[in-house]
C-alpha positions as CSV (number, residue, x, y, z in Angstrom):
1,M,185.0,98.6,112.9
2,L,184.3,95.1,111.8
3,N,180.5,94.7,112.9
4,V,177.9,95.2,109.6
5,K,174.6,94.6,109.4
6,I,172.0,92.0,107.5
7,K,168.2,93.5,107.1
8,D,168.0,94.9,110.8
9,I,170.2,92.3,112.5
10,K,173.7,93.3,114.1
11,F,176.7,91.5,114.3
12,N,179.9,91.8,115.8
13,N,182.2,91.2,113.1
14,P,181.7,89.3,109.3
15,L,183.0,86.0,110.3
16,L,180.6,83.2,110.6
17,T,181.0,79.1,110.5
18,A,180.0,77.3,106.9
19,S,177.0,74.6,108.1
20,G,178.3,71.2,108.7
21,T,182.1,72.4,110.2
22,F,181.1,73.5,113.2
23,G,178.5,70.2,114.2
24,Y,176.1,72.4,116.7
25,G,178.7,74.5,118.4
26,D,178.4,72.1,120.7
27,E,181.1,70.1,119.6
28,V,183.9,72.6,119.2
29,K,183.1,74.8,122.4
30,S,186.6,73.9,124.3
31,L,188.3,74.6,121.6
32,T,187.8,78.3,120.4
33,D,185.8,80.9,122.5
34,L,182.0,80.7,120.5
35,S,181.4,84.8,121.6
36,K,184.3,85.3,119.4
37,L,182.4,84.3,116.5
38,G,180.0,87.2,113.6
39,G,177.4,83.8,114.8
40,I,177.3,80.2,113.7
41,V,175.7,77.6,111.1
42,T,174.4,75.3,112.2
43,K,174.7,71.8,110.1
44,S,171.3,71.5,108.4
45,V,168.4,69.8,110.1
46,T,165.9,67.8,108.1
47,L,162.1,67.1,108.9
48,E,163.7,63.2,109.7
49,P,166.7,61.4,111.4
50,R,169.4,60.6,108.4
51,E,172.8,58.3,108.9
52,G,173.7,60.5,105.8
53,N,176.3,57.8,103.3
54,P,178.3,54.7,104.4
55,P,181.7,55.4,104.2
56,P,184.0,56.0,103.1
57,R,182.6,59.4,103.2
58,I,185.2,62.2,103.6
59,Y,188.6,62.7,102.0
60,E,191.8,64.8,102.0
61,T,193.1,66.1,98.6
62,T,195.5,69.1,97.5
63,S,194.3,71.8,99.3
64,G,190.9,70.8,100.1
65,M,189.0,68.3,100.8
66,L,186.1,65.7,99.2
67,N,183.2,65.4,101.4
68,S,179.8,62.8,101.0
69,I,178.6,63.1,104.3
70,G,175.0,63.0,103.0
71,L,173.3,66.1,105.6
72,A,173.4,63.5,109.0
73,N,171.6,64.8,111.3
74,V,169.2,64.4,114.0
75,G,166.1,65.3,112.4
76,I,163.9,68.2,113.8
77,N,162.2,67.2,116.7
78,T,165.8,65.9,118.7
79,Y,167.1,68.8,117.3
80,C,164.4,71.2,119.0
81,E,164.3,68.8,121.9
82,Q,168.2,68.4,122.8
83,K,170.4,71.4,120.5
84,L,167.9,74.3,120.6
85,P,168.9,75.0,124.4
86,F,172.4,74.8,124.1
87,L,172.0,76.8,120.5
88,N,169.7,79.5,122.9
89,S,172.5,79.9,125.8
90,L,175.2,80.8,123.4
91,D,176.3,85.0,123.2
92,T,176.6,85.0,119.6
93,K,174.2,84.5,116.8
94,I,172.7,81.5,115.8
95,I,171.8,81.1,111.9
96,I,170.0,77.6,111.7
97,N,170.1,75.1,108.4
98,I,167.6,73.8,107.5
99,A,167.7,70.8,103.9
100,G,164.3,68.9,102.4
101,S,164.1,66.9,100.4
102,S,160.3,68.7,98.8
103,L,158.8,71.9,99.6
104,D,156.5,71.0,101.5
105,E,159.3,69.3,104.3
106,Y,161.3,72.7,103.1
107,V,158.2,74.3,105.4
108,K,157.4,72.0,107.8
109,V,160.8,71.8,109.3
110,L,160.9,76.2,109.4
111,E,157.3,75.9,111.3
112,K,158.8,73.4,113.4
113,L,161.9,76.2,113.9
114,E,158.9,78.7,114.2
115,E,157.1,77.0,117.3
116,S,160.3,76.5,119.5
117,N,161.9,78.5,122.3
118,G,165.1,79.3,119.8
119,V,166.6,82.6,120.0
120,H,168.5,82.1,116.4
121,V,168.3,85.6,114.3
122,G,167.6,83.4,110.7
123,Y,167.9,80.4,108.8
124,E,170.3,79.6,106.1
125,I,168.1,77.1,103.4
126,N,170.0,74.4,101.7
127,I,169.1,74.4,98.0
128,S,173.0,73.4,96.8
129,C,174.4,70.4,98.2
130,P,175.5,67.6,95.3
131,N,175.9,64.8,98.1
132,V,172.4,63.7,98.8
133,K,170.5,61.1,95.9
134,K,168.2,63.7,96.3
135,G,167.2,67.2,98.2
136,G,167.7,70.4,97.8
137,M,169.6,71.4,94.8
138,Q,166.6,70.2,92.7
139,F,165.9,73.7,93.9
140,G,169.7,74.6,93.6
141,V,169.3,74.6,89.7
142,D,165.9,75.7,89.2
143,C,164.9,79.6,89.1
144,S,161.4,78.6,89.4
145,M,162.1,76.5,92.3
146,T,164.1,78.3,93.6
147,E,161.8,81.1,93.9
148,Q,159.0,79.2,95.2
149,L,160.6,77.6,97.6
150,T,162.3,80.9,98.7
151,K,158.5,82.7,99.0
152,R,156.4,80.0,100.4
153,L,159.3,80.7,103.8
154,R,159.4,84.4,103.3
155,E,155.3,83.5,104.3
156,K,156.0,81.6,107.3
157,T,159.3,83.7,108.7
158,D,160.1,87.4,109.5
159,K,163.6,86.1,110.7
160,L,166.5,86.3,108.1
161,L,166.2,84.4,105.0
162,I,169.2,83.1,103.6
163,M,169.5,81.2,100.5
164,K,173.0,79.1,100.0
165,L,173.7,78.5,96.0
166,S,175.3,76.0,94.1
167,P,178.5,76.9,92.0
168,N,176.9,73.6,90.5
169,V,174.7,75.4,87.8
170,T,175.0,77.4,84.5
171,S,174.3,80.7,85.5
172,I,175.2,81.5,89.5
173,Q,173.6,85.1,88.9
174,E,169.6,84.1,87.8
175,I,169.4,81.7,90.8
176,A,170.8,84.2,93.0
177,K,168.0,87.2,91.4
178,A,165.3,84.4,91.8
179,S,165.7,84.2,95.7
180,E,165.7,87.8,95.2
181,N,163.0,87.7,93.8
182,G,161.0,85.4,96.3
183,G,162.3,87.4,99.2
184,A,165.2,86.5,100.8
185,D,167.1,88.9,103.0
186,A,170.6,87.1,101.7
187,V,172.1,84.8,99.3
188,S,174.8,82.5,100.9
189,A,178.1,81.4,97.8
190,I,179.1,78.5,97.0
191,N,178.4,75.8,98.6
192,T,180.4,72.8,97.2
193,L,181.4,72.1,94.0
194,V,181.0,68.4,92.8
195,G,184.5,66.1,92.6
196,A,186.0,62.3,93.1
197,G,189.2,60.6,93.3
198,I,190.3,57.7,92.4
199,D,192.5,55.7,95.0
200,I,195.2,54.0,92.4
201,N,195.7,50.9,94.9
202,T,191.9,49.5,95.1
203,R,190.9,50.9,91.9
204,K,187.9,52.4,93.8
205,P,186.1,55.6,94.4
206,V,187.6,57.8,97.6
207,L,184.3,58.5,98.5
208,N,181.2,55.9,98.8
209,T,179.6,57.8,96.1
210,T,181.5,58.2,93.8
211,F,181.2,61.5,93.9
212,G,181.6,64.3,96.5
213,G,181.6,67.7,97.7
214,L,184.6,69.5,96.7
215,S,185.9,72.3,99.9
216,G,188.7,74.4,100.6
217,P,191.7,76.5,99.7
218,A,191.3,74.3,96.1
219,I,187.9,76.3,95.3
220,K,188.1,80.5,96.1
221,P,189.5,81.8,93.0
222,I,185.9,79.7,91.7
223,A,184.0,81.6,95.4
224,I,185.5,84.9,94.4
225,A,184.2,84.6,91.0
226,N,180.7,83.6,91.7
227,I,180.4,86.6,94.4
228,L,181.7,89.1,91.4
229,K,178.9,88.1,89.0
230,I,176.4,88.0,91.9
231,S,177.2,91.0,93.1
232,K,176.2,92.7,89.8
233,V,172.5,91.6,89.7
234,V,171.5,91.3,93.3
235,S,170.9,94.2,96.0
236,I,170.4,92.2,98.7
237,P,173.9,90.7,100.7
238,I,176.5,88.2,99.6
239,I,178.0,85.8,102.3
240,G,180.9,84.4,100.9
241,I,182.4,80.7,101.3
242,G,184.3,79.1,99.5
243,G,188.9,78.4,100.9
244,I,188.7,81.1,103.4
245,S,191.7,80.4,106.0
246,N,192.9,84.3,107.2
247,Y,192.5,88.0,106.9
248,K,193.5,88.1,103.7
249,D,190.8,86.3,102.2
250,V,188.5,87.4,104.4
251,I,189.2,91.2,102.2
252,E,189.3,90.1,99.0
253,F,186.0,88.9,99.3
254,I,184.7,91.9,100.9
255,L,186.6,93.6,97.7
256,A,184.6,91.2,95.7
257,G,181.1,92.4,97.2
258,A,180.5,89.5,100.2
259,T,178.9,91.4,103.2
260,M,180.2,88.5,105.3
261,I,182.2,85.0,104.9
262,Q,182.0,81.5,106.1
263,L,184.3,79.7,107.9
264,G,184.5,76.2,106.3
265,T,186.9,73.4,106.2
266,I,189.3,75.1,108.1
267,N,187.6,74.9,110.9
268,F,188.1,71.0,111.1
269,S,191.9,71.1,111.5
270,Q,191.8,75.2,113.5
271,P,188.6,75.6,114.7
272,H,190.3,78.7,116.7
273,R,191.2,80.4,113.9
274,N,188.1,82.6,113.8
275,E,190.4,84.4,116.3
276,E,193.8,85.0,114.9
277,I,191.8,86.9,112.1
278,L,189.8,88.6,113.8
279,I,193.0,90.5,115.0
280,Q,194.8,90.6,112.4
281,L,191.8,92.3,110.2
282,K,192.2,94.7,113.3
283,N,195.7,95.2,112.9
284,W,195.3,95.8,108.7
285,L,192.5,98.3,108.8
286,N,194.0,100.5,110.7
287,K,196.8,100.3,109.7
288,N,195.7,101.0,106.5
289,N,193.7,104.3,108.0
290,I,189.8,102.5,107.4
291,S,187.6,102.7,110.2
292,Q,184.9,100.6,108.7
293,I,185.2,97.6,107.5
294,M,182.0,97.5,105.0
295,D,184.0,100.5,103.8
296,L,185.8,97.7,101.2
297,K,182.4,95.9,99.7
298,G,182.6,95.7,96.5
299,A,185.4,98.4,96.0
300,V,187.2,95.9,93.7
301,E,188.6,97.9,90.8
302,C,187.9,96.0,88.2
303,Y,190.0,96.9,84.5
304,S,188.3,98.4,81.7
């Protein structure tokens, strides 16, 4: 009923966790049954360790959150030594998110992971992070660079290759198409929008970097709009992201054209929500006599 497939990889259900919102999985293992997830997308890993941006770097907003973490992570060597063994032990699919500041960095990280003993099924390539001074965002706004990066990575792996797209572009459709042309198996959308806030008492920005990424329910309508746009120009699967917090949101994204979705900001307050959503999804499908959730994919009936 809830099974979905991307390329030759079968997932038990369409619920993934969004990169950066679920750590490496070990941080939340006591809070939810990880085997109930369709899969985990790990936080970004880069070639060298990153401390990230200085605090304050996270701020709660109305119906959302601003963050400027800056891709803080342990680096690829420590990742392979300390994080992969735990990820390998999990009874769910693992997708590793990769970030970089240059084409060569992306390639080196992926090559290191390909040489590892990881049982992960694929990679999500972060070309859309708005809260680092330099990095993948330069690829995510340029079609030719997106296609070139995708092609280089495609040459290095047979695992799933998913390009994570930014809404902070003139045409997300063109970037999605460039990803498909480069050999991506899927695209995920959307990453956070650029946002900012000001503390009226201190008169300073709420984030040290002034600007950060806005996520949460506030961005869901924008995410839905982008899924609808992307679905009209690519034939590869789309993984929907943006403010999903209940089963109705999941159905809405699938109707718009998504094959899978990622739960993000909701994980910070309710890391167990995925279990509730799965039960509610099954109940809704049964109530509406729908045997497979993929029967809903792209089934939105737009006005003429």
